[in-house]
BANU-484638 format. One record per residue: residue in one letter; chain; x, y, z of N, C-alpha, C, O in turn. Coordinates in steps of 0.001 Angstrom, whole numbers. Example, Ala and Ser with C-alpha at 12.3 -4.5 7.8 and 13.67 -1.06 7.14 Angstrom:
2
A A 13190 -5690 7800 12300 -4500 7800 13200 -3300 7800 14236 -3319 8465
S A 12850 -2250 7080 13670 -1060 7140 12900 30 7870 13409 1138 8039
! end
This chain:
296
M A 836 -1193 0 0 0 0 871 1244 0 1846 1321 748
K A 529 2219 -834 1247 3485 -884 500 4520 -48 -729 4573 -50
S A 1262 5334 661 638 6363 1492 1622 7502 1703 2822 7274 1861
G A 1109 8739 1704 1996 9864 1933 1276 11197 1856 78 11267 1581
T A 2046 12262 2110 1522 13623 2104 2032 14366 882 3224 14343 576
V A 1114 15026 188 1432 15720 -1063 947 17157 -956 -254 17396 -837
S A 1866 18117 -996 1496 19530 -913 1316 20117 -2305 2099 19850 -3216
I A 273 20918 -2449 -39 21556 -3726 259 23043 -3591 -350 23725 -2767
V A 1188 23547 -4391 1582 24948 -4303 1506 25589 -5682 1494 24904 -6705
G A 1454 26910 -5689 1406 27631 -6957 979 29068 -6735 648 29469 -5619
R A 991 29823 -7794 573 31215 -7741 -925 31323 -7484 -1657 30367 -7741
P A -1404 32472 -6979 -2848 32674 -6869 -3525 32487 -8234 -2992 32891 -9267
N A -4692 31876 -8212 -5485 31646 -9420 -4884 30619 -10375 -5262 30575 -11545
S A -3958 29797 -9897 -3398 28770 -10780 -4285 27539 -10855 -4091 26684 -11719
G A -5269 27441 -9947 -6212 26327 -9996 -5960 25250 -8959 -6399 24112 -9131
K A -5259 25591 -7883 -4921 24595 -6859 -6161 24020 -6181 -6278 22806 -6010
S A -7078 24894 -5798 -8260 24427 -5076 -9176 23593 -5966 -9735 22589 -5524
T A -9324 24007 -7209 -10102 23200 -8155 -9478 21823 -8299 -10185 20820 -8392
L A -8153 21777 -8316 -7444 20504 -8460 -7650 19609 -7246 -7967 18429 -7397
V A -7475 20155 -6037 -7609 19308 -4848 -9045 18807 -4716 -9259 17665 -4310
N A -10029 19635 -5050 -11419 19172 -5018 -11636 18015 -5987 -12323 17045 -5665
A A -11046 18125 -7174 -11198 17064 -8174 -10501 15785 -7734 -11034 14694 -7932
L A -9319 15903 -7142 -8559 14719 -6741 -9187 14025 -5532 -9123 12801 -5413
V A -9792 14804 -4641 -10443 14222 -3468 -11825 13690 -3812 -12312 12742 -3195
G A -12462 14324 -4821 -13794 13894 -5222 -14904 14575 -4458 -16048 14121 -4474
Q A -14569 15676 -3781 -15560 16405 -2986 -15062 17830 -2793 -13855 18062 -2728
K A -15982 18784 -2700 -15584 20171 -2514 -15179 20411 -1068 -16015 20376 -165
I A -13893 20654 -856 -13394 20986 481 -12728 22354 496 -12521 22929 1565
S A -12386 22886 -686 -11788 24216 -800 -12683 25075 -1675 -13127 24637 -2736
I A -12950 26305 -1228 -13791 27177 -2034 -13021 27619 -3273 -11790 27634 -3287
V A -13771 27979 -4310 -13173 28321 -5594 -13708 29675 -6042 -14904 29950 -5941
S A -12807 30515 -6537 -13199 31837 -7021 -12194 32275 -8071 -11065 31788 -8111
D A -12624 33212 -8930 -11686 33773 -9895 -10904 34933 -9299 -10097 35558 -9988
K A -11141 35227 -8012 -10401 36285 -7337 -9110 35722 -6756 -9131 34646 -6159
P A -7971 36428 -6917 -6709 35951 -6342 -6766 35857 -4827 -7560 36540 -4181
Q A -5917 35004 -4268 -5759 34825 -2816 -7050 34378 -2138 -7333 34762 -1004
T A -7834 33555 -2851 -9063 33029 -2255 -8738 32086 -1102 -9355 32159 -40
T A -7756 31192 -1319 -7377 30238 -274 -6454 30919 738 -5424 31485 371
R A -6838 30854 2018 -6058 31512 3075 -5514 30534 4100 -4725 30924 4961
H A -5914 29280 4029 -5524 28288 5024 -4922 27066 4332 -5150 26820 3148
R A -4156 26320 5099 -3803 24968 4656 -5023 24078 4877 -5580 24035 5974
I A -5425 23383 3848 -6611 22526 3939 -6226 21117 3505 -5714 20917 2404
L A -6473 20158 4363 -6136 18769 4077 -7301 18085 3363 -8448 18174 3800
G A -6995 17407 2271 -7976 16600 1559 -7427 15198 1369 -6315 15036 866
V A -8183 14184 1762 -7676 12810 1762 -8386 11973 706 -9615 11953 625
R A -7596 11293 -91 -8116 10331 -1074 -7657 8939 -659 -6459 8688 -530
T A -8610 8038 -450 -8300 6666 -71 -8902 5717 -1095 -10087 5810 -1417
E A -8087 4808 -1601 -8552 3821 -2588 -7694 2571 -2469 -6868 2467 -1562
E A -7883 1625 -3376 -7171 346 -3278 -5659 526 -3369 -4910 -206 -2722
R A -5204 1488 -4161 -3759 1679 -4310 -3111 2247 -3055 -1914 2066 -2835
G A -3910 2942 -2224 -3351 3529 -1021 -4082 4788 -629 -5252 4971 -964
Q A -3392 5652 77 -4004 6880 589 -3085 8069 340 -1886 8015 615
I A -3666 9142 -184 -2920 10379 -421 -3544 11484 420 -4749 11724 346
A A -2726 12149 1213 -3167 13322 1962 -2697 14563 1200 -1533 14953 1288
F A -3609 15171 460 -3295 16382 -293 -3420 17594 630 -4340 17669 1444
V A -2491 18540 499 -2536 19769 1282 -2683 20946 331 -1745 21302 -383
D A -3874 21550 328 -4097 22767 -455 -3517 23942 318 -3652 24010 1539
T A -2876 24860 -381 -2176 25966 283 -2572 27305 -331 -3063 27349 -1459
P A -2360 28403 406 -2578 29730 -185 -1650 29954 -1373 -579 29353 -1461
G A -2072 30821 -2280 -1236 31134 -3436 49 31835 -3028 55 32650 -2106
V A 1132 31517 -3716 2437 32109 -3414 2465 33539 -3968 2289 33749 -5168
H A 2687 34513 -3091 2706 35912 -3488 3568 36694 -2499 3889 36206 -1415
K A 3934 37909 -2889 4707 38751 -1984 3764 39423 -995 2839 40122 -1410
P A 3979 39225 315 3003 39690 1312 3062 41183 1554 4138 41778 1623
A A 1861 41792 1684 1772 43217 1975 1169 43484 3343 1288 44594 3862
Y A 523 42483 3941 -136 42633 5232 269 41470 6134 842 40479 5681
A A -42 41615 7417 232 40527 8358 -490 39255 7938 54 38158 8066
M A -1729 39400 7433 -2470 38234 6967 -1689 37495 5873 -1564 36271 5907
N A -1173 38248 4913 -452 37630 3809 859 36998 4263 1277 35972 3727
R A 1505 37610 5249 2740 37010 5770 2437 35679 6440 3202 34724 6308
R A 1314 35617 7165 901 34352 7767 588 33311 6690 954 32143 6820
M A -86 33744 5635 -425 32823 4545 835 32244 3916 902 31048 3630
L A 1840 33101 3702 3071 32626 3076 3825 31679 4003 4429 30711 3542
R A 3795 31953 5314 4425 31031 6265 3738 29665 6213 4385 28628 6359
A A 2416 29679 6004 1678 28421 5901 2123 27620 4688 2184 26392 4743
V A 2433 28302 3597 2927 27609 2400 4295 26991 2667 4534 25830 2336
H A 5189 27769 3265 6530 27254 3577 6438 26040 4505 7167 25063 4328
A A 5545 26103 5491 5382 24968 6405 4846 23749 5678 5197 22617 6010
A A 3984 23982 4675 3341 22875 3969 4311 22087 3083 4053 20922 2780
V A 5407 22694 2670 6345 21990 1785 7500 21373 2555 8398 20781 1956
R A 7488 21504 3880 8521 20859 4688 8087 19455 5076 6934 19234 5446
D A 8997 18524 4990 8766 17151 5452 7552 16502 4791 6771 15820 5454
V A 7396 16717 3481 6328 16042 2740 6963 15045 1769 8160 15103 1486
D A 6148 14153 1279 6661 13130 360 6770 13634 -1071 7597 13156 -1848
L A 5927 14604 -1413 5890 15076 -2793 5264 16465 -2825 4372 16780 -2037
V A 5752 17293 -3755 5159 18610 -3994 4606 18646 -5418 5273 18230 -6366
L A 3388 19145 -5554 2814 19390 -6875 2822 20897 -7104 2088 21627 -6438
M A 3642 21370 -8036 3670 22788 -8351 2725 23047 -9509 2948 22588 -10629
V A 1661 23793 -9219 621 24039 -10224 913 25357 -10936 1122 26392 -10303
V A 923 25295 -12266 1215 26457 -13109 12 26724 -14010 -537 25796 -14604
D A -394 27969 -14112 -1433 28334 -15077 -777 28432 -16443 -82 29403 -16742
A A -1003 27424 -17264 -337 27364 -18572 -885 28377 -19558 -325 28557 -20639
S A -1988 29049 -19193 -2593 30001 -20122 -2035 31412 -19954 -2410 32311 -20707
V A -1135 31627 -18971 -555 32952 -18771 960 32890 -18974 1573 31828 -18865
R A 1543 34040 -19269 2979 34107 -19505 3771 33906 -18216 3315 34261 -17129
F A 4947 33337 -18357 5873 33181 -17237 6300 34570 -16773 6658 35423 -17585
G A 6257 34791 -15445 6637 36095 -14915 7327 35981 -13577 7779 34905 -13185
A A 7405 37104 -12874 8104 37137 -11594 7443 36223 -10572 8127 35619 -9745
G A 6127 36116 -10620 5426 35260 -9671 5770 33793 -9847 5963 33068 -8871
E A 5846 33365 -11091 6217 31976 -11375 7661 31707 -10959 7979 30633 -10448
S A 8535 32694 -11183 9931 32557 -10776 10042 32448 -9254 10837 31662 -8740
F A 9245 33238 -8541 9221 33224 -7078 8788 31846 -6562 9369 31319 -5613
T A 7764 31271 -7200 7288 29939 -6806 8336 28879 -7073 8545 27984 -6253
L A 8990 28975 -8210 10060 28025 -8547 11160 28047 -7495 11656 26996 -7089
E A 11544 29243 -7053 12586 29361 -6036 12167 28663 -4743 12988 28026 -4082
M A 10897 28785 -4388 10402 28118 -3189 10496 26603 -3340 10930 25912 -2419
V A 10095 26091 -4490 10134 24641 -4720 11572 24139 -4725 11871 23088 -4157
R A 12451 24883 -5358 13870 24497 -5364 14420 24455 -3941 15177 23555 -3578
G A 14024 25447 -3143 14592 25579 -1810 14062 24581 -798 14714 24327 215
C A 12885 24005 -1053 12300 23122 -36 12945 21742 -14 12855 21032 987
G A 13598 21353 -1115 14313 20084 -1154 13450 18863 -1390 13972 17749 -1438
A A 12142 19033 -1539 11247 17893 -1758 11184 17528 -3235 11382 18376 -4105
R A 10910 16272 -3506 10679 15866 -4888 9388 16503 -5390 8440 16683 -4626
A A 9355 16843 -6678 8221 17626 -7162 7816 17230 -8580 8634 16809 -9398
L A 6519 17384 -8831 5962 17311 -10180 5524 18714 -10569 5002 19452 -9732
A A 5726 19092 -11819 5201 20359 -12331 3922 20058 -13101 3918 19234 -14016
L A 2844 20726 -12728 1558 20513 -13380 1196 21758 -14184 1004 22833 -13616
L A 1105 21615 -15488 715 22724 -16349 -796 22686 -16469 -1348 21930 -17267
N A -1455 23502 -15675 -2912 23463 -15557 -3585 24377 -16583 -2946 25224 -17207
K A -4875 24179 -16734 -5744 24967 -17621 -5401 24753 -19088 -5471 25684 -19890
I A -5027 23518 -19439 -4702 23242 -20843 -5944 23270 -21722 -5843 23258 -22948
D A -7128 23307 -21087 -8354 23483 -21870 -8426 24876 -22488 -9243 25122 -23375
R A -7571 25788 -22021 -7540 27155 -22565 -6376 27382 -23523 -6216 28481 -24054
V A -5566 26357 -23748 -4314 26529 -24489 -4275 25566 -25674 -4634 24396 -25543
R A -3844 26059 -26819 -3618 25168 -27964 -2399 24313 -27675 -1393 24805 -27162
K A -2489 23035 -28003 -1443 22080 -27631 -39 22503 -28079 896 22356 -27292
P A 162 23021 -29304 1528 23434 -29687 2113 24520 -28787 3332 24630 -28655
Q A 1242 25325 -28167 1726 26400 -27299 2278 25875 -25977 2965 26600 -25259
L A 1980 24621 -25654 2479 24037 -24410 3960 23669 -24485 4648 23631 -23465
L A 4443 23401 -25688 5815 22887 -25839 6869 23833 -25259 7742 23363 -24529
P A 6836 25145 -25543 7837 26031 -24938 7734 26073 -23410 8749 26205 -22725
T A 6511 25961 -22873 6334 25977 -21421 6922 24720 -20799 7576 24781 -19758
I A 6688 23589 -21437 7272 22332 -20954 8795 22419 -20971 9459 21991 -20026
E A 9336 22969 -22038 10801 23085 -22154 11354 24009 -21071 12394 23720 -20480
R A 10659 25125 -20806 11129 26072 -19796 11216 25399 -18424 12219 25538 -17724
Y A 10165 24671 -18043 10148 24073 -16708 11073 22860 -16606 11570 22545 -15525
S A 11301 22191 -17716 12242 21068 -17684 13668 21554 -17456 14485 20825 -16894
K A 13977 22775 -17886 15301 23352 -17674 15414 24062 -16325 16511 24223 -15791
A A 14271 24485 -15778 14285 25302 -14558 14545 24492 -13299 15090 25018 -12329
H A 14156 23193 -13300 14280 22383 -12092 14198 20910 -12476 13629 20548 -13506
E A 14773 20080 -11633 14726 18643 -11909 13411 18045 -11392 13385 17325 -10394
F A 12332 18364 -12099 11033 17794 -11747 11005 16316 -12102 11593 15896 -13098
L A 10320 15534 -11284 10162 14111 -11594 9417 13926 -12909 9765 13070 -13722
E A 8390 14742 -13100 7596 14717 -14327 7018 16113 -14543 6857 16881 -13595
I A 6712 16432 -15790 5967 17647 -16128 4680 17180 -16802 4716 16559 -17864
V A 3536 17485 -16171 2267 16898 -16594 1276 17991 -16984 879 18782 -16129
P A 867 18058 -18241 -211 18978 -18625 -1548 18422 -18136 -1852 17248 -18348
I A -2351 19277 -17476 -3636 18823 -16933 -4694 19917 -17098 -4378 21067 -17403
S A -5931 19538 -16895 -7005 20500 -16697 -7774 20057 -15462 -8506 19068 -15499
A A -7605 20791 -14367 -8332 20459 -13139 -9829 20649 -13337 -10639 19969 -12705
L A -10195 21584 -14224 -11611 21884 -14449 -12314 20769 -15209 -13413 20363 -14831
T A -11697 20270 -16275 -12337 19240 -17104 -11947 17825 -16686 -12599 16858 -17080
G A -10882 17700 -15886 -10415 16380 -15464 -9401 15755 -16404 -8964 14627 -16176
E A -9022 16462 -17451 -8081 15905 -18423 -6738 15577 -17776 -6126 16431 -17134
N A -6291 14352 -17946 -4993 13858 -17491 -4894 13684 -15971 -3799 13441 -15464
L A -5989 13798 -15238 -5906 13615 -13788 -5675 12154 -13409 -5044 11875 -12390
D A -6179 11223 -14214 -5895 9802 -13963 -4401 9535 -14076 -3828 8809 -13263
R A -3779 10121 -15080 -2337 9988 -15258 -1591 10609 -14077 -605 10050 -13597
L A -2061 11759 -13614 -1444 12427 -12471 -1502 11540 -11231 -508 11414 -10517
L A -2648 10927 -10968 -2777 10055 -9802 -1843 8855 -9898 -1260 8439 -8897
E A -1699 8301 -11093 -753 7193 -11286 651 7616 -10877 1354 6874 -10191
L A 1058 8814 -11301 2403 9297 -10993 2581 9573 -9506 3631 9285 -8932
V A 1542 10135 -8887 1634 10417 -7453 1818 9124 -6675 2704 9031 -5826
F A 988 8126 -6959 1128 6839 -6262 2495 6201 -6556 3095 5573 -5684
K A 2964 6366 -7764 4269 5807 -8136 5388 6352 -7260 6303 5619 -6885
H A 5314 7628 -6939 6408 8278 -6215 6190 8354 -4707 7025 8913 -3996
L A 5087 7806 -4205 4877 7767 -2760 5520 6523 -2166 5669 5516 -2858
P A 5898 6576 -909 6513 5408 -269 5465 4353 95 4273 4644 189
E A 5933 3140 295 5056 2099 826 4865 2359 2314 5831 2432 3073
A A 3618 2498 2715 3319 2814 4111 1856 2553 4386 1042 2449 3469
E A 1534 2449 5666 145 2279 6067 -590 3619 5993 26 4679 6101
A A -1893 3563 5809 -2705 4772 5785 -2651 5477 7143 -2657 4830 8190
R A -2600 6794 7110 -2546 7587 8348 -3930 7977 8838 -4114 8269 10019
F A -4907 7983 7936 -6234 8471 8279 -7278 7390 8031 -7058 6458 7257
A A -8410 7531 8697 -9523 6605 8494 -9985 6665 7039 -9907 7711 6394
A A -10458 5551 6544 -10814 5443 5128 -11945 6383 4731 -12053 6766 3566
D A -12793 6757 5692 -13935 7610 5356 -13655 9098 5589 -14545 9928 5398
L A -12425 9446 6000 -12087 10849 6215 -11781 11525 4880 -11001 11011 4079
V A -12401 12680 4651 -12153 13438 3429 -11349 14695 3714 -10510 15087 2904
T A -11593 15334 4853 -10836 16526 5222 -10751 16642 6739 -11585 16099 7464
D A -9731 17357 7208 -9590 17580 8648 -10322 18837 9096 -10352 19145 10287
R A -10910 19566 8155 -11603 20804 8495 -13017 20519 8990 -13683 19607 8502
T A -13465 21307 9960 -14776 21102 10567 -15883 21640 9671 -15631 22424 8755
E A -17101 21213 9946 -18257 21753 9224 -18394 23246 9467 -18788 23995 8573
R A -18074 23669 10661 -18126 25103 10995 -17186 25898 10078 -17573 26932 9534
F A -15960 25413 9915 -14991 26067 9034 -15499 26093 7599 -15445 27133 6943
L A -15994 24957 7105 -16453 24861 5723 -17652 25779 5477 -17772 26368 4403
A A -18530 25901 6459 -19680 26792 6323 -19230 28245 6174 -19748 28977 5331
A A -18266 28659 6993 -17744 30024 6906 -17099 30276 5552 -17266 31350 4973
E A -16370 29299 5049 -15720 29437 3753 -16738 29525 2614 -16534 30277 1661
L A -17818 28771 2705 -18844 28839 1672 -19517 30202 1640 -19861 30703 570
I A -19705 30803 2808 -20257 32160 2845 -19292 33129 2166 -19705 33973 1371
R A -18002 33000 2489 -17006 33901 1872 -16953 33703 360 -16795 34669 -387
E A -17084 32462 -94 -17084 32187 -1533 -18209 32949 -2228 -18007 33502 -3309
K A -19391 32979 -1614 -20531 33670 -2228 -20336 35183 -2198 -20785 35884 -3105
V A -19664 35693 -1155 -19335 37115 -1130 -18388 37451 -2275 -18583 38447 -2972
L A -17363 36625 -2472 -16393 36860 -3539 -17063 36869 -4905 -16686 37643 -5784
A A -18056 36005 -5078 -18714 35883 -6379 -19594 37092 -6703 -19966 37295 -7859
R A -19927 37894 -5690 -20913 38957 -5888 -20387 40352 -5565 -21173 41293 -5449
T A -19075 40500 -5419 -18547 41813 -5072 -17464 42244 -6047 -16973 41458 -6857
R A -17112 43500 -5942 -16152 44099 -6871 -14730 43625 -6609 -14432 43015 -5582
E A -13869 43924 -7565 -12492 43419 -7529 -11728 43836 -6281 -10914 43062 -5777
E A -11973 45056 -5761 -11154 45543 -4643 -11577 44957 -3299 -10842 45085 -2320
L A -12736 44322 -3230 -13250 43854 -1955 -12708 42519 -1457 -12500 42380 -251
P A -12467 41527 -2318 -12117 40194 -1803 -10983 40174 -796 -11052 39438 188
Y A -9939 40964 -1017 -8797 40956 -119 -9174 41450 1274 -8569 41048 2268
A A -10176 42324 1339 -10546 42962 2602 -11754 42299 3262 -12365 42882 4157
T A -12098 41102 2834 -13299 40425 3325 -12939 39137 4063 -12085 38367 3623
A A -13608 38925 5188 -13454 37675 5933 -14801 37313 6540 -15711 38141 6588
V A -14923 36071 7002 -16178 35615 7604 -15869 34926 8932 -15005 34052 9004
V A -16581 35326 9974 -16458 34716 11296 -17833 34232 11736 -18796 34998 11716
L A -17930 32967 12134 -19189 32457 12655 -19293 32791 14141 -18395 32477 14921
S A -20392 33428 14522 -20647 33718 15926 -21564 32668 16547 -21667 32571 17770
K A -22229 31882 15701 -23136 30850 16209 -23208 29688 15228 -23330 29884 14019
F A -23130 28477 15768 -23297 27252 14976 -24034 26274 15888 -23417 25436 16546
D A -25348 26391 15917 -26182 25670 16867 -26762 24410 16216 -27609 24488 15326
E A -26291 23257 16677 -26741 21982 16135 -27756 21272 17024 -28049 20096 16808
S A -28293 21970 18018 -29157 21315 18999 -30405 20686 18385 -30932 19711 18920
A A -30881 21235 17266 -32082 20691 16616 -31745 19827 15398 -32627 19462 14619
R A -30459 19506 15247 -30055 18773 14036 -30576 17336 14030 -30911 16806 12970
T A -30644 16716 15178 -31077 15322 15249 -32567 15198 15563 -33088 14089 15680
S A -33247 16327 15698 -34683 16282 15957 -35438 16109 14644 -34831 16012 13577
R A -36756 16072 14729 -37562 15933 13523 -37384 17128 12605 -37573 17005 11394
R A -37024 18281 13154 -36867 19490 12339 -35593 19450 11500 -35538 20062 10433
K A -34571 18739 11969 -33280 18643 11273 -32806 20032 10842 -32734 20341 9653
L A -32485 20858 11834 -32151 22257 11586 -30850 22635 12283 -30613 22248 13427
V A -30014 23393 11586 -28822 23999 12179 -28953 25514 12036 -29244 26026 10955
R A -28736 26219 13140 -28803 27682 13124 -27382 28258 13078 -26531 27936 13907
I A -27162 29107 12093 -25833 29700 11898 -25977 31215 11845 -26833 31747 11137
E A -25133 31896 12598 -25029 33343 12506 -23581 33684 12180 -22658 33136 12782
A A -23385 34587 11231 -22032 34887 10767 -21853 36377 10543 -22779 37081 10137
D A -20641 36842 10818 -20255 38223 10533 -19365 38238 9308 -18363 37525 9249
I A -19729 39050 8336 -18862 39315 7190 -18061 40566 7533 -18622 41649 7704
I A -16748 40406 7632 -15889 41502 8080 -15259 42207 6875 -14735 41560 5969
V A -15316 43523 6879 -14629 44344 5880 -13820 45400 6632 -13823 45428 7863
E A -13134 46259 5898 -12275 47247 6562 -12889 48642 6628 -12484 49462 7451
K A -13876 48916 5753 -14456 50260 5700 -15976 50176 5627 -16537 49192 5145
N A -16630 51223 6114 -18089 51279 6027 -18565 51298 4576 -19626 50761 4260
S A -17776 51919 3695 -18151 51958 2277 -18148 50557 1675 -18957 50248 801
Q A -17230 49710 2150 -17199 48321 1675 -18398 47540 2212 -18970 46704 1512
A A -18765 47819 3450 -19941 47166 4026 -21182 47503 3212 -22032 46643 2985
A A -21285 48750 2775 -22443 49172 1988 -22515 48420 661 -23607 48116 180
I A -21366 48119 68 -21343 47370 -1191 -21874 45955 -983 -22650 45451 -1795
I A -21455 45321 103 -21895 43949 367 -23376 43892 713 -24079 42965 310
V A -23847 44883 1460 -25278 44912 1777 -26089 45165 511 -27111 44517 285
G A -25635 46109 -317 -26310 46406 -1570 -27568 47231 -1373 -28058 47386 -255
A A -28083 47759 -2475 -29294 48578 -2428 -30455 47745 -1896 -30786 46692 -2439
G A -31066 48244 -816 -32185 47525 -229 -31821 46175 355 -32696 45346 605
G A -30521 45948 574 -30072 44679 1147 -30068 43521 170 -29974 42366 584
L A -30172 43811 -1143 -30328 42739 -2134 -29074 41882 -2285 -29173 40664 -2432
V A -27890 42509 -2250 -26660 41725 -2425 -26482 40769 -1248 -26180 39591 -1442
L A -26669 41274 -30 -26529 40422 1152 -27564 39297 1140 -27263 38171 1534
R A -28768 39598 693 -29801 38566 601 -29391 37476 -376 -29550 36289 -91
D A -28857 37879 -1541 -28425 36897 -2542 -27269 36050 -2015 -27229 34839 -2232
V A -26324 36699 -1317 -25207 35960 -707 -25745 34925 276 -25329 33767 263
G A -26664 35352 1120 -27220 34454 2127 -27970 33279 1522 -27832 32148 1989
T A -28755 33532 494 -29520 32455 -141 -28596 31432 -776 -28765 30229 -577
A A -27608 31911 -1548 -26680 30992 -2221 -25865 30197 -1213 -25652 28997 -1388
A A -25404 30870 -146 -24611 30178 870 -25459 29157 1619 -25012 28037 1866
R A -26674 29538 1979 -27543 28623 2738 -27809 27339 1961 -27761 26250 2532
L A -28088 27456 670 -28385 26274 -132 -27193 25315 -168 -27365 24099 -78
E A -25989 25868 -301 -24818 24996 -371 -24457 24428 1000 -23992 23292 1096
I A -24665 25202 2050 -24409 24695 3401 -25406 23588 3746 -25043 22612 4402
E A -26658 23732 3309 -27653 22678 3539 -27228 21375 2862 -27424 20289 3408
E A -26647 21495 1674 -26151 20305 984 -24980 19682 1740 -24872 18460 1840
L A -24110 20534 2269 -22960 20057 3049 -23405 19336 4314 -22899 18257 4625
L A -24348 19924 5048 -24767 19393 6346 -25891 18366 6230 -26190 17655 7190
D A -26508 18292 5062 -27628 17372 4835 -28773 17635 5815 -29345 16710 6393
C A -29090 18913 5986 -30236 19287 6824 -30607 20736 6493 -29892 21415 5756
R A -31716 21191 7038 -32109 22578 6820 -31212 23512 7631 -30720 23154 8701
V A -31015 24710 7099 -30141 25687 7753 -30868 27029 7864 -31439 27530 6895
Y A -30831 27591 9065 -31240 28976 9250 -29956 29800 9295 -29111 29595 10167
L A -29814 30734 8353 -28568 31495 8237 -28857 32984 8395 -29672 33554 7670
R A -28185 33591 9341 -28295 35033 9551 -26929 35677 9342 -25944 35273 9960
L A -26875 36675 8472 -25616 37344 8154 -25644 38790 8623 -26668 39470 8563
R A -24489 39235 9090 -24309 40630 9476 -23003 41110 8879 -22043 40344 8797
V A -22949 42367 8459 -21715 42947 7912 -21197 43988 8889 -21941 44863 9330
R A -19918 43889 9224 -19337 44892 10119 -17939 45287 9650 -17192 44469 9113
A A -17609 46539 9864 -16304 47064 9462 -15334 47023 10636 -15642 47494 11731
V A -14165 46455 10393 -13081 46421 11378 -11852 47007 10698 -11235 46359 9852
E A -11502 48218 11062 -10431 48940 10373 -9105 48180 10440 -8665 47758 11510
K A -8489 48018 9288 -7159 47399 9148 -7082 46005 9788 -6068 45651 10388
W A -8146 45228 9659 -8147 43906 10303 -7070 42988 9743 -6623 42072 10433
R A -6644 43220 8492 -5620 42340 7906 -4263 42476 8593 -3376 41642 8408
N A -4113 43541 9391 -2888 43715 10180 -3140 43508 11669 -2269 43790 12492
S A -4325 43018 12016 -4671 42790 13422 -4394 41342 13793 -5049 40430 13288
E A -3423 41132 14675 -3093 39775 15075 -4267 39098 15799 -4457 37888 15680
A A -5045 39877 16543 -6193 39321 17260 -7245 38790 16293 -7771 37693 16483
V A -7551 39571 15253 -8542 39124 14266 -8007 37920 13479 -8744 36974 13204
L A -6739 37967 13127 -6140 36862 12371 -6114 35580 13202 -6280 34485 12666
D A -5905 35719 14513 -5994 34555 15392 -7416 33994 15408 -7614 32779 15377
E A -8403 34892 15456 -9806 34453 15457 -10144 33733 14161 -10926 32782 14163
L A -9554 34183 13044 -9777 33559 11747 -8914 32310 11542 -9092 31570 10575
D A -7969 32088 12478 -7076 30933 12426 -6272 30893 11118 -6107 29840 10502
I A -5779 32069 10717 -4954 32157 9508 -3496 32014 9903 -3013 32705 10800
G A -2801 31114 9229 -1393 30893 9486 -1136 29791 10499 18 29498 10812
! end
């Protein structure tokens, strides 16, 4: 039996979370077209006859401007230490730049064996991949360079074969039915944030966070099968709060409806969801708020 830990790293928006969801077979990381959506290390476990893989989704590699971002980057560095394999995810549809070079330096420096994954090949003509493959083959001694599409699933079977090939023989570390180490409370908060990201302007995502103030499961096992959730959507300015609330509260209502439906699917019961928006000035540099959000 093969078993091991595999960290997934890459630039923001390279498709890491889409990939880990596809490899695990269940949504455990929220997905958005906004950069820096992932803020935590999230464990996703795949167990099958060949063995068990513990995938670690990580925040996108970027130069930090706030305390929050510095914590996120420390989480990435921690995730590539003492692992069996690193998957470096590259957006093959964009040009190589300083961000990709920065990620390469991190992978080189961690000392772990690595695969380079050229993601989003559904957006790229096949001949255009050849120069990218050549660049990465010269940049580092990757075990393999694999073109994939996390969105369509193209070449993911091949990727899994390679991952199992390079993992050590070992017993499974986690129970066969475990999919993630994150709690339902955490996943619910992330789903709310995902819906906020989908409905707000470009400048808001970085300044938005979600904290649950209530997660009441007392009626979950009753005939009502109900969980009551209250959450605060945190922003940095009152003007940002007004954007999330929207005219007549319509944006906040839409966020709440979309989040509630997906949380109900996650929890397999009815959900009462109450949302509040509050401004906390410069929270991204507040160690107390970052501790409450468990970032880093």
